[in-house]
C-alpha positions in Angstrom: 14.2 -7.0 0.2 17.0 -6.3 -2.2 16.4 -9.6 -4.0 12.7 -8.9 -4.3 13.1 -5.4 -5.6 15.8 -6.4 -8.0 14.0 -9.6 -9.1 17.1 -11.7 -8.3 17.1 -15.2 -6.9 19.6 -17.8 -6.1 20.0 -21.3 -4.8 23.0 -23.0 -3.2 23.9 -26.6 -3.6 26.2 -28.2 -1.0 28.6 -30.3 -3.1 29.1 -32.8 -0.2 25.5 -33.6 0.6 24.0 -32.3 -2.7 21.3 -30.5 -0.6 19.9 -27.5 -2.4 18.7 -24.3 -0.6 16.7 -21.7 -2.4 16.3 -18.0 -1.5 12.6 -17.2 -1.1 12.7 -14.9 -4.2 13.9 -17.8 -6.4 10.5 -19.6 -5.8 8.7 -16.5 -7.1 10.9 -16.2 -10.1 10.5 -19.8 -11.0 6.7 -19.5 -10.4 6.4 -22.2 -7.8 5.3 -22.3 -4.1 8.0 -22.9 -1.5 8.2 -26.7 -1.3 11.1 -28.8 -0.1 10.2 -31.6 -2.5 11.3 -29.6 -5.5 14.7 -28.9 -4.2 16.4 -31.6 -6.2 18.9 -31.6 -9.0 16.5 -33.6 -11.2 13.6 -31.0 -10.7 16.0 -28.2 -11.6 17.3 -29.9 -14.7 13.9 -30.8 -15.9 12.9 -27.1 -15.5 15.8 -25.9 -17.6 15.5 -25.5 -21.4 16.8 -28.6 -23.1 19.5 -26.6 -24.9 20.9 -25.3 -21.6 20.8 -28.6 -19.7 24.3 -29.7 -20.6 25.7 -26.3 -19.5 23.8 -26.5 -16.2 24.9 -30.2 -15.5 28.6 -29.2 -16.1 28.2 -26.3 -13.7 26.6 -28.4 -11.0 29.4 -31.0 -11.2 32.4 -28.6 -11.4 33.9 -28.7 -8.0 36.9 -26.5 -8.9 35.0 -23.3 -7.8 33.6 -22.4 -4.4 31.1 -20.0 -6.0 29.7 -20.1 -9.5 27.3 -17.9 -11.4 25.6 -19.1 -14.6 22.9 -17.7 -16.8 20.5 -20.1 -18.4 
């Protein structure tokens, strides 16, 4: 409920399996229906503004942190 009220969403990517899990509120924020087929790195990158893609790709491949937050 806090995520919905605050309009916050998140997703988690397992760096070992590369599996991505979204919080339900993230689907609403991105304007898509919950669908496991969109939970891919390529889908996310193609949804990010071209000027922010390099920053997002660097964030996704940086394994030096266990938790990361990025605005894009």
